[in-house]
C-alpha positions in Angstrom: 86.3 243.7 35.9 83.8 245.8 34.0 83.7 245.6 30.2 86.3 248.3 29.6 88.7 246.8 32.1 88.2 243.3 30.7 88.9 244.6 27.2 92.1 246.2 28.4 93.2 243.0 30.1 92.4 241.0 26.9 94.5 243.4 24.9 97.3 243.1 27.4 97.2 239.3 27.2 97.2 239.4 23.4 100.2 241.7 23.3 102.1 239.5 25.8 101.4 236.4 23.6 102.6 238.2 20.5 105.8 239.3 22.2 106.6 235.8 23.5 105.8 234.3 20.1 108.2 236.7 18.3 111.0 235.9 20.8 110.5 232.2 20.5 111.8 232.4 17.0 115.2 232.6 18.6 114.7 229.7 21.0 117.5 227.6 19.6 120.1 230.2 20.4 118.5 231.2 23.7 118.5 227.6 24.9 122.2 227.3 24.3 122.9 230.6 26.1 120.6 229.7 29.0 122.3 226.4 29.5 125.8 227.9 29.4 124.8 230.9 31.7 124.2 228.7 34.7 127.0 226.1 34.5 129.2 227.7 37.2 126.6 228.3 39.9 123.4 226.3 39.3 122.8 222.5 39.4 121.5 221.0 36.2 117.8 221.3 35.7 115.3 220.5 32.9 115.2 223.5 30.5 111.9 223.4 28.7 111.0 227.0 27.7 113.3 229.8 26.7 110.5 232.3 26.9 107.5 232.1 29.2 104.0 233.4 28.6 102.1 233.4 31.9 99.3 230.9 31.3 97.5 231.9 34.4 96.1 234.8 32.3 94.0 232.3 30.5 92.2 231.5 33.7 90.9 235.0 34.4 87.3 235.8 33.6 85.4 239.1 33.3 83.9 238.4 36.7 87.3 238.5 38.4 88.2 241.6 40.5 91.8 242.8 39.9 93.2 244.7 42.8 96.9 244.5 42.1 99.5 244.2 39.3 102.8 242.7 40.6 105.9 243.0 38.5 108.6 240.5 39.2 112.0 240.1 37.4 112.0 237.2 35.0 110.8 233.6 34.8 113.0 231.2 36.8 113.5 227.5 36.9 110.1 226.5 38.1 108.2 229.1 36.1 109.6 227.8 32.7 108.6 224.2 33.3 105.9 222.9 30.9 103.7 221.9 33.8 103.8 225.5 35.1 104.5 228.2 32.6 103.3 230.7 35.1 105.0 233.6 36.9 106.0 233.6 40.6 105.2 230.0 41.3 108.6 229.2 42.8 109.7 230.0 46.3 109.2 233.8 45.9 105.7 233.2 44.7 104.9 231.0 47.7 106.2 233.6 50.0 104.0 236.3 48.4 100.9 234.0 48.4 101.5 233.3 52.1 101.8 237.0 53.0 98.4 237.8 51.6 96.9 234.7 53.1 98.1 235.6 56.6 96.8 239.2 56.2 93.2 238.9 55.2 92.5 242.5 56.1 94.2 243.4 52.8 91.4 241.5 51.0 93.7 240.3 48.3 93.9 236.7 47.1 97.3 236.5 45.4 96.1 233.9 42.8 92.7 235.5 42.1 93.0 239.3 42.5 96.5 239.8 41.2 97.9 240.1 37.7 101.5 238.9 37.9 103.9 240.0 35.2 107.7 240.4 34.8 110.1 242.9 33.5 111.0 240.4 30.7 109.5 237.1 29.6 113.0 235.6 29.0 113.9 232.7 31.3 117.2 232.3 33.2 117.9 230.2 36.2 119.0 233.3 38.1 118.1 236.8 37.1 121.8 237.8 37.0 122.3 235.3 34.2 120.6 237.7 31.8 124.0 239.5 31.8 125.5 236.4 30.2 122.9 236.4 27.5 123.6 240.1 26.8 127.3 239.6 26.7 127.5 236.4 24.7 124.3 236.5 22.5 124.1 237.6 18.9 123.1 241.1 17.9 119.5 239.8 17.6 119.5 238.5 21.2 120.9 241.8 22.5 118.2 243.7 20.7 115.6 241.3 22.1 116.8 241.8 25.7 116.3 245.6 25.3 113.1 245.6 23.2 111.3 243.1 25.4 111.9 245.2 28.5 110.6 248.3 26.7 107.5 246.5 25.4 106.7 244.9 28.7 106.9 248.3 30.4 104.6 249.9 27.9 101.9 247.3 27.9 101.9 246.9 31.7 101.6 250.7 32.1 98.8 250.8 29.7 97.0 248.0 31.5 97.3 249.7 34.8 96.1 253.0 33.4 93.0 251.4 31.9 92.2 249.4 35.1 92.5 252.6 37.2 90.6 254.9 34.9 87.8 252.6 34.3 87.1 251.7 38.0 83.6 251.9 39.2 83.0 255.0 41.4 84.1 254.5 45.0 85.8 251.1 44.2 89.3 250.1 45.0 91.8 251.5 42.5 94.3 248.8 41.4 97.8 249.3 42.5 101.0 248.4 40.7 103.9 246.9 42.7 107.4 246.6 41.3 109.2 244.0 43.3 112.9 243.5 42.7 114.8 246.6 43.8 118.5 246.4 43.2 118.4 245.8 39.4 116.4 249.0 39.0 119.4 251.1 40.2 122.6 252.4 38.6 123.5 250.1 35.8 121.2 247.3 36.8 119.6 244.8 34.5 116.2 246.5 34.4 117.0 250.2 34.1 115.6 250.2 30.6 112.3 248.9 32.0 112.4 251.5 34.8 113.0 254.4 32.4 110.4 253.3 29.9 107.8 252.9 32.7 108.6 256.3 34.0 108.3 257.8 30.6 104.9 256.1 30.1 103.4 257.5 33.2 104.8 261.0 32.5 103.3 261.1 29.1 100.1 259.0 29.5 99.0 258.5 33.1 100.4 261.0 35.6 97.1 260.7 37.5 97.9 257.0 38.2 101.4 257.5 39.5 100.2 257.6 43.1 99.2 254.0 42.6 102.7 252.8 41.7 104.9 251.3 44.4 108.4 249.7 44.6 109.4 247.0 47.0 112.2 244.6 47.8 111.7 241.2 46.2 109.7 238.5 47.8 112.7 236.1 47.4 114.9 235.5 50.5 112.1 237.1 52.5 113.5 240.5 51.7 110.0 242.1 51.2 108.9 240.7 54.6 112.0 241.8 56.4 111.9 245.3 54.9 108.2 245.7 55.8 108.7 244.5 59.3 111.5 246.9 59.9 109.4 249.8 58.6 106.4 248.8 60.8 108.6 248.6 63.9 109.5 252.2 63.3 105.9 253.3 62.5 103.8 251.4 64.9 100.9 253.8 64.6 100.2 252.9 61.0 97.9 250.2 59.7 99.4 247.4 57.5 98.1 249.0 54.3 99.4 252.4 55.3 102.8 250.9 56.0 102.8 249.1 52.7 101.9 252.2 50.7 104.3 254.5 52.6 107.2 252.0 52.2 106.3 251.5 48.5 106.4 255.2 47.8 109.6 255.6 49.8 111.3 253.0 47.6 109.7 254.4 44.4 111.2 257.8 45.2 114.6 256.2 45.7 114.4 254.5 42.3 112.7 257.3 40.3 113.4 261.0 40.4 111.0 262.5 42.9 110.1 265.2 40.5 109.8 263.1 37.3 106.0 262.8 37.4 
């Protein structure tokens, strides 16, 4: 990263820390809700953090090259453990890491060249359990669930904008991948994130919209299955061309094609 990109990343990291700290004030109620939310479909597990700041950010240095921002859903069982406190370190993260390792032509190391974030820093064992928090939480918890999505969309869009705009001439312009498709549609859990992100690019960074992509989630191999299916029907395209075309196809399914 150059100085301007590094400053943008440091500001992003600071904003994430402040957001997590503000939500942690409600950890007692969140712990109760998180434990109750998974009783019917999830084996008991050690619940250690109600809110997860991605500590991998603290390992980045100004000399690192950022090529990609990946937006997952929310921290799961492995992500919230004290020994981890990182995003996409569970099964989904291992699938993503393996994909980039097996495709060196992309020139992306998932743990060195990728800023991993989420649509919310609030933990649940399964993403769908956020609905339980929304239904059974206090007014303050419901407000947090909404405001956290909006804030995460704003600061992530701002980071992407600054990384792209401050690229060195002729260098790779960082892409933004939203993974996790179904909850961005209809009355899904993350439509507030979707709408806020769309609004950000409309108002502040229309020139960066071409670098925004949407994909199926890495979990259950859905990303890989979807990409393989697309490549089977478009054999003349390179891997990167297939990824970008598929990502724009899904982006246009999620967002109004004429919104940017």
